[in-house]
C-alpha positions in Angstrom: -29.6 -173.8 -68.8 -30.2 -170.7 -66.4 -28.9 -172.7 -63.5 -25.8 -173.7 -65.5 -25.2 -170.0 -66.5 -25.6 -168.8 -63.0 -22.9 -171.6 -61.7 -20.6 -170.5 -64.5 -20.5 -166.9 -63.3 -19.6 -168.2 -59.8 -17.0 -170.5 -61.3 -15.8 -167.5 -63.5 -15.3 -165.4 -60.1 -13.5 -168.2 -58.4 -11.0 -168.7 -61.2 -10.5 -165.0 -61.4 -9.9 -164.7 -57.7 -7.2 -167.6 -57.9 -5.5 -165.8 -60.9 -5.4 -162.7 -59.1 -3.8 -164.3 -56.0 -1.1 -166.0 -58.2 -0.7 -162.7 -60.0 -0.1 -160.5 -57.0 2.2 -163.1 -55.3 4.5 -162.5 -58.4 4.8 -158.6 -57.3 8.3 -159.2 -56.0 9.6 -160.1 -59.5 10.8 -157.4 -62.1 12.0 -153.8 -61.9 11.8 -151.5 -65.0 14.7 -149.1 -64.8 13.3 -146.1 -66.4 9.6 -145.3 -65.4 9.5 -147.6 -62.3 12.9 -146.2 -60.7 11.3 -142.8 -61.2 8.1 -143.8 -59.6 10.1 -145.1 -56.6 12.2 -141.9 -56.5 9.5 -139.5 -56.5 7.8 -141.6 -53.6 10.9 -141.6 -51.5 11.6 -137.7 -51.9 8.2 -136.1 -52.9 9.2 -132.6 -51.2 12.5 -132.6 -52.9 11.0 -132.0 -56.3 10.7 -128.7 -58.2 8.2 -128.0 -60.6 5.4 -130.4 -59.6 2.6 -130.2 -62.3 1.4 -133.5 -60.4 2.3 -134.3 -57.0 1.7 -138.2 -57.0 4.8 -138.5 -55.1 3.3 -137.4 -51.8 0.6 -140.4 -52.1 3.4 -142.7 -53.1 5.2 -141.7 -49.9 2.4 -142.2 -47.6 1.9 -145.6 -49.1 5.7 -146.5 -49.0 5.7 -145.5 -45.2 2.7 -147.7 -44.6 4.6 -150.6 -46.3 7.7 -149.8 -44.1 9.6 -148.8 -47.4 9.3 -152.5 -48.7 8.9 -152.5 -52.3 6.7 -155.8 -52.7 4.3 -154.6 -49.8 4.3 -151.1 -51.7 3.0 -152.8 -54.9 0.6 -155.0 -53.0 -0.8 -152.0 -51.2 -1.4 -150.2 -54.5 -3.0 -153.2 -56.0 -5.3 -153.6 -52.9 -6.3 -149.9 -52.9 -7.2 -150.3 -56.6 -9.5 -153.4 -55.8 -11.3 -151.8 -52.7 -12.0 -148.6 -54.7 -13.5 -150.8 -57.5 -15.5 -152.6 -55.0 -16.8 -149.2 -53.7 -18.8 -149.2 -56.9 -20.7 -152.4 -56.6 -23.6 -151.2 -54.5 -23.9 -147.8 -56.3 -23.9 -149.4 -59.9 -26.6 -152.1 -58.9 -28.7 -149.5 -57.2 -28.5 -147.1 -60.4 -29.5 -150.0 -62.6 -32.5 -150.7 -60.4 -33.8 -147.5 -59.4 -32.9 -145.2 -62.3 -32.8 -147.5 -65.1 -35.5 -150.0 -63.9 -33.2 -153.0 -64.7 -34.2 -155.2 -61.7 -32.6 -158.6 -62.5 -28.8 -157.6 -62.7 -26.9 -159.3 -60.1 -24.0 -157.9 -58.0 -21.7 -160.8 -58.9 -21.7 -159.7 -62.5 -20.7 -156.4 -61.5 -18.0 -158.0 -59.3 -16.4 -160.0 -61.9 -16.4 -157.1 -64.4 -14.7 -154.7 -61.6 -12.0 -157.8 -60.7 -11.2 -158.2 -64.4 -10.8 -154.6 -64.9 -8.3 -154.3 -61.7 -6.3 -157.2 -63.3 -6.3 -155.6 -66.6 -4.8 -152.4 -65.2 -1.5 -154.5 -64.9 -1.5 -155.7 -68.5 1.8 -153.9 -69.2 3.2 -155.3 -65.9 3.8 -151.7 -64.7 3.3 -153.0 -60.9 4.8 -150.2 -58.9 1.9 -147.5 -57.9 2.2 -144.7 -60.1 0.2 -141.5 -60.8 -1.8 -143.5 -63.3 -3.2 -145.9 -60.5 -3.9 -143.0 -58.2 -5.8 -141.0 -60.9 -7.8 -144.4 -61.7 -8.5 -144.7 -58.0 -9.8 -141.2 -57.6 -11.9 -141.6 -60.6 -13.4 -144.9 -59.0 -14.1 -143.2 -55.8 -15.5 -140.1 -57.7 -17.8 -142.4 -59.8 -18.9 -144.0 -56.6 -19.8 -140.8 -55.1 -21.9 -139.4 -57.7 -23.9 -142.6 -58.2 -24.6 -142.7 -54.3 -25.7 -139.2 -54.4 -28.8 -140.2 -56.3 -29.5 -142.7 -53.3 -30.0 -140.6 -50.4 -32.0 -137.3 -50.2 -30.6 -134.3 -48.3 -33.1 -135.2 -45.4 -30.9 -138.3 -44.9 -27.5 -137.4 -43.5 -26.1 -140.5 -45.3 -25.7 -138.3 -48.2 -22.5 -136.9 -46.6 -20.8 -140.1 -47.6 -21.5 -139.6 -51.0 -20.2 -136.0 -50.8 -16.9 -137.3 -49.2 -16.3 -139.8 -51.8 -16.6 -137.1 -54.6 -14.5 -134.7 -52.8 -11.7 -137.4 -52.1 -11.9 -138.9 -55.4 -11.5 -135.5 -57.0 -8.6 -134.6 -54.7 -6.9 -137.6 -55.6 -7.2 -137.0 -59.2 -6.2 -133.6 -58.7 -3.0 -134.4 -56.9 -2.2 -137.1 -59.4 -3.2 -135.6 -62.7 -4.9 -132.1 -62.4 -6.4 -132.2 -65.9 -8.6 -135.2 -65.0 -9.9 -133.4 -62.0 -11.2 -130.6 -64.2 -12.8 -133.0 -66.6 -14.5 -134.8 -63.4 -15.9 -131.3 -62.3 -17.5 -131.0 -65.7 -18.8 -134.7 -65.4 -20.1 -133.9 -62.0 -22.3 -130.8 -62.9 -23.8 -132.5 -66.0 -24.6 -135.4 -63.9 -26.3 -133.7 -61.0 -28.0 -131.3 -63.3 -29.6 -134.1 -65.1 -30.7 -136.4 -62.1 -31.2 -134.0 -59.2 -33.8 -131.3 -58.4 -32.8 -127.7 -57.7 -32.9 -127.9 -53.9 -31.0 -131.4 -54.0 -28.4 -129.7 -56.4 -28.0 -126.6 -54.3 -27.3 -128.2 -50.9 -25.1 -131.1 -52.1 -23.0 -128.9 -54.6 -22.7 -126.4 -51.8 -21.5 -129.2 -49.5 -19.0 -130.5 -52.2 -17.7 -127.0 -52.9 -17.1 -126.2 -49.3 -15.3 -129.4 -48.5 -13.3 -129.4 -51.7 -12.1 -125.9 -50.6 -11.1 -127.1 -47.1 -9.3 -130.3 -48.5 -7.5 -128.2 -51.0 -6.3 -125.7 -48.4 -5.2 -128.6 -46.1 -3.2 -130.3 -49.0 -1.6 -127.0 -49.8 -0.7 -126.2 -46.1 0.8 -129.6 -45.6 2.9 -129.7 -48.8 3.5 -126.2 -50.0 2.9 -124.0 -46.5 1.0 -121.5 -48.6 -0.8 -120.9 -52.0 1.8 -118.5 -53.4 4.4 -121.3 -53.1 2.0 -123.7 -54.7 1.4 -121.5 -57.7 5.2 -120.6 -58.0 6.0 -124.3 -58.2 3.2 -125.1 -60.4 4.4 -122.4 -62.9 8.0 -123.9 -62.8 6.4 -127.3 -63.6 4.4 -126.0 -66.6 7.4 -124.2 -68.1 9.6 -127.2 -67.7 6.9 -129.4 -69.3 6.8 -126.9 -72.2 10.5 -127.0 -72.6 10.7 -130.8 -72.5 8.0 -131.4 -74.9 
């Protein structure tokens, strides 16, 4: 029975991969004329928008350029990024179960299956053009990978920098896509490290996260707003517009 169960998981993974290939091969079909047309517009002209509470268009513009402004490849690229960011969680989740929860018998392929199904489920409404929701989800997944990996490497092992980078990158992507999510992630981060890390580990890793976050934030401001004052002015306009429209 155990062997049959083992092979059934492998079969489910295989079927899921086949379904995913068929699913993504149909990304050239369908265009919703309200939300999706807006997503394409802000991705093509992110710097022409006034009042940006979220600035997900800059991420979309980067992906569009990589896709050579091909809508099908743009959608595929978004799906690949979502899947890859999900796969970043496989080892951290497995190690967390084994080292922190003392659950030794969990296999990575179970985690792989869950992450594959979760990535497919994102498209259940057939909104296949990359949006701020997709970028925000990618940011959250990278952030979760980072805080899980923080438990694996002590500060004596310089590999801990990779976990710091994942936390900062994931937080920045969420901040650009949906700032409210980024503030929630900050709260989660301090609760997490306060529970699992000792004081020295907490201090060093948090200092690295804060310094890198400030550097990344100012680079973002410099490239897309020139200075912090223009960013704050644009943000103020965006908030006022949102209040008026709501």
